[in-house]
N, C-alpha and C positions, 0 to 999 in steps of 0.2 A: 352158524355165525354169518351175519350179512356180508355180502361181497361188496367191496367198495366200488368195483367197476360196474355192477348191475344191481344196484340196491332196490330198484323197482320190482324185479322178479323175486327177491327175498321177501319183500313185504307181501306179495300175493301168495307165496307159499305159506307164510305164517298165518294168513287169514284162513286158508283151507285147513290147516292143522288143528284148529279149535282153540277155544279160549283157555282150556285147562293146561294144554301143553305150553301155551304162551306164558301163562302165569308162572309155571315151574321153571321156565327158561329165562324168566325176566332178569333174575339176579346175575347169572353167569354171563348173559348177553351184554348186560350193562357193564359188568366188570371187564369183559373182553373189549368192549368199545372204549372204556375209559382208560385201560392200560394195555395198549397193543404190545405184542411180543416183538422182541428185537429181530430185525431182518424181515418181518412180515410186511406185505404191502399195506401201506397206510391209506385209510379212507381220506378223501378230500375234506378239507375243513369246511367247505360250503359248496353249494350248488354253483357251478360256474355261471349259470344264467343269472344268479342273484348278485354276483359281484363279490369282490374280496371283503373279508371281514364278517360275513354272515355265517353263523354256525350251522352244521349239518343237522338235519331233522333227527330227533331222537337223542341229541347230545346237548340239549339246552339245559338251563339251570332250573326249569320249572317241573321236572319229573323225569322218570326213567322209562316211560312207556315206549315200546318200539313201534307203535302205530304212527303213521304219518300224521302230523299235525295239520289242522286246516290252514288253507292258504291265507297268508297275511302279507300286506305290502311290506317291502323291504325298508328298514329304517336306515338312516345314515350310518356310515361306518363307525363314527365315533360313539354312537348311542348303543351299539351292540356289544354284548359281553365278549371279551377276547379270550381265546384259548390260553391255557398255561404256556409259559415261556418254554419250558422243557419239551412240551408236546409240539409246539410250533417249530422247534429246532430240528425235530426228526423228519420234517416234511420239506425237503429242499425244493420241490417243484410246486408246492402250494403257494398261492399268492399271499403275501404278507401285508397286513394293514400298516399304514404309515402313521406312526405316532407323531403328534404335533411337537415340533422342535421349539425350545425356548428362544425368544428373540434376543439377539445380542444387543447390549447397550450401545447406543449411537454415540460417536465421539463428538465432543463439543468443539465448535469451530474456534472458540476463543482460547487464548493461552490461559493455562491454569496456574502458572507460577512464574516467577521471575526468569526471564530468558527463555521461556518455553516457546517453541515454534507452533504456529497455527496448523490446522489440519491441511490447508492448501498452501503450498509454497509456489509462488509465481516463478516462471522461468526467467532467466537472465537474458536480456535483449541488448544488442549493441546500440550505442547512441546514434551512430551513423553507419550506413552500409559501406563496406570496404571498397566497393567499386566507386562509390561517390566520393569517399575520402581521398581516393587516388587522383581524382580530378582537380584537387586543390593545388595551387602553385606554392612554391617555397615562400614562407612568410617574409615580409620585408620589415626593415626598421621603421620606426614611426616617423623619422625625419631624415632627410638626405645626409649623405656623408659630409658634404661641404658645410652644412649648417652645424653639424657636430664639431667639425674641425675648427670653425671660426669661434664657437663658444669656448672650446678648450684653450684657444690662444688668448681670448679675453680674460679667462680666469687666471692665467699666469702673470698678467701685467696689471691686474686690478685687485681690489679687495672684495670682489663679489663672492669669492670662495668662502671667506670667513662669515659673511652674512648668511650664505646658504647653510653652512654648518650650524650656525646659531639657530636658524629657523627650523632646521631638521631636528635639532635637539629639543627645542621647545614643543614641537609637534609630537615627538615621541613621548615626552613626559605626559602629555594630555592623553594620548592613546593607551598608555600603560596604567592609567588610574584604576584602582581597585573598585569593584562593584559589590554592593550588598545583595542585589538580586539581578538576574539576567536582564540585559537590555535588549529590547526588541525594536528594530528599525525597519520600517516598511518603505519599499520603493515601488512607485507606480507612475502612471502617465495617463494622459487623456486620449491617446491614440497609439497605434502600433508604429514601430520604426523610429521611436523617439530616443532609443538608447537605454531603455529601462533595464533590460537584462545585463547590458554592458556595465552600467553604473553599479548594479547589485554585485556583479562579479568583482569589480574593482574595490568596492567597499569591503566585501568579505575577504579578499586577498590581502588588503592592507591591514585589517584587524588581525588576521591570522599571523601576519609577519611581525607585528609589534607586540602582540599580547601573548601571555603565557598560558592563559586558560583556554579551553576549547571554544571554537567558533563554529556556529551552525549557519548554513545557508539553506533556506526553505524555498522551494519553487511552488508558489500558490497560483501559478498560471499554467494549468495542465493542457491548455489548447496549443499543443506543439510549441512549448516554450523552448528557448535556446540557452537557458542557463547551464544545463549540464555540458553542452558543447563548448560554451565559452570558458568553462572551468577545466576542461580537459578530461572529463569523465569518459570512460570507454564503454562500460556496460551499466545497465540499470536493472534492478530487480524490485525492490520494495518501494512503494510510493507513499505519498502522504495519506491517502485513503486506507492503505494496508496497515500502516503503523498506527493509525487511529484505533483500529480494532485489536492491537497487540499490546501497546504500552500499558504498563501497570505501575502504580505508585511505588511498589517495593523493588522495582528493577533498578539495577546499578548502571553506571555510565558504560561499563563494559557490555552489559546486556543490550543497551540502547544502540550503541555504535555498531552492533552486529547487523542492524537493519539499515545502516547508512552507507553512503559512498565516501570513502576516505580520500581526502585531498592533501596536498602538501601543507606543511607548517601547522599541524594540529587542527586542520579545518575539516568539516564534514558537510555532506550534501544530502538533502532529502528531496528527491525528485517529485514532481507533481504527477507525472505519467510516464509511460514507457514509449512515448512517441506515437500513441495510437489516436486515430481520429475519433472525436466524440467523447474523449475522457473528460469527466466532470469531477469537481471537488465541492462537496456540500459544506455548508456553513458549520454544521455540528462537528464534522471530522476535523475541520481546520481549527476550531476552538479547542477541541480536546488535545490535539497534537501540540498546539502552542502552549497551553497551560501545563501539560505534562512534561514537556522538554525544556521548559524555561529554566528549571533549577540545575540542569546539567551543563549549561553553556553560558559563558560570560556575556557574549554578544550573539544575537541572532538577527540575520539579515533576511528579509522576506521579499521575494520577487513576486509582487502581486499582479492580479489582472488589471487591465485598464479600467479607469473610471467610466461609468458609475456602477460597475459590477458590485454585487452584494458583498462578496468576500473582500474586495478591495476597500469598500467603505468600512467594514468591520475592522480590517487590519489597520487602517489609518486611525481609527478611534481608539484601538486597544494598544497601539505601540507607543513607546516613549518619544520617538522622533520619526519624522516623515521626510521622504525625498520625492520630489515631483520632477520627473524627467520631461524636458521640453525641447523640441527641435528649434534650433536658432533660425527660425523663419518668422516672417510677419504673421502668417496664419497661426503658427504655434504659440507665439506670444499673445496674440489676441484671444485665443481660446483659453489659454492658461489664466489670463487676467480674469476672465469670467468665472473660472473655477475658484480662484482665490477669493473673489468677491462672495461667492457662495459659502466658502469656508469661514469667512468673517462672521457669519451668522451662527457658527458653532461655538462651543466654549473657547475661551481666549487661548488656552494652552495648545489648541489644535493648530491655529495659524502661526503662533509663536514658535512652535516646534517643527515648522516645515521649512525645508530648504529647496528652492527651485534651482535646477541645474540646466543651464542652457548648453546644449550639446551641438557642436559644429560638426556637421557631417560632410561638408565640402571645404576646400581651402579658403574660399571667399564666400561667406554666407550672404552678403548683400544686405546686412542688417547692422544698424548701429547698436552694438551690444551694450554700451554704457547707458544710452537712453532707454533701451528696453529693460535693463536691470533696474534703473531708477524708477520706472513706472511700476514694475512688479514689487519693488520694495515698499512702495506706498501702501500696499495692502497689509503690511506687518510681517511678511515672510522674508527670509534671507535668500540671497541669490548668489550662485557660483557659476563659473563658466568652465566647461570642459572643452579645451581647444581641439582642433582637428588633428587627428593622428592617422597616418597611413596604415599602421598596423591594426588599429581598431576598426578603421573603415573597411578593411579587407575581409573582416569576419573570421570565423574559425576560433581556434584556441588562443586565449590571451596569454602571451609570454611576456612577463614583466620586464625581462632584460631587453626586449625589443621596443618597449614604449619610449616615446620621446620624453626628454627631460621635462618640458612644460606639462606633459600629461601626468607624469609621476608626481610632480609637485602639486598639481591641481587635485589629483585623487587623494593625496595625503592630507591636504588642507581640508578637503570636503569630509573625509573620514573623521578628522579631529573635530570639526565644527558640529557635525551630526552627533558625535559621541558626547560632546559637551552639552548639547541640547537634551540628549536622553538622560544625562545625569541630573538635570534640573527637574525632571518629572519622576516621582517615585511610584 
């Protein structure tokens, strides 16, 4: 019987013994090699120099001759015949060939059903660093105490209170009108610092206060927008770009709101970014989000990029009403007049459904607001004035109870007028 530890000497001894003895011993030798006895030392499955997976000489599937076969180049491990599984299990020290493992199916990144989470869940990030938030001072009321006391005294001796109640009631009736399809209102400006995000926050807060159906605020200005901060959101996770790859037609309102930031009075926020530098919002994602979410919310207020960005131009043309924030300065009015003249070349409903808001950022703007409003109205757009408010000018979270009374009345009138304009466009 060949010795597995010195098979070369066994082959030489067989050669000297003669062909006759080899033929007579061929069957038992092959049988002994094919079925080794239990406990006996096992021959190696292949020559270590040839690598794992190559069968030992004389044990191949092409014959039972004990003579060494001629040298042939080693084939790849997968092309060589493998030893039986039971035989390989008896050789704990022999190198085992590695069978190819089936590849696991890759998970699809998109959601497969209503409410399904995507493969990648973004981390929640704070809207503002806690150390920076601690640097803010206590918010002040929008107007001094003496002004509020004088107004309260006048209301007790005049009939202005009755007029205010009547005006508030009429405004509330307009804001609570039912809608057949969701109304989309776009808020934009021609430059930064014009109060665009502040106006969007005031409109969304007003609609959420007066209406019973859900209200959505969308931040379509991902370049370090301030809408989440103005609305009091603490953390952000899902953005407009993320929701564009998640939302499906069969999703319910409960599924959709799981990706939004909840605000008071049945309002919801969809941020544009997590405060990261260089975040972008492509046009296709914006269109998919707006079309998909329109049927869930009665009113959607969009805080757009400044003109003439592509997303802002598409939002202005696709919405039922538009708000153009303008700083109450001579430069702001002049630039806005040029934009309104350009909008006159668009379809008639674009300029007719636009409201220009002159925002006073300082107590005394140095501009005749009546003359400026008259000039802007000549283009066919409506004009409203948002008066100076200490609470709004300080920045930070907007607290409606700290707004000055003229600011609350102006915001309510603006929301009612914009909503009426949106109802005229189906």
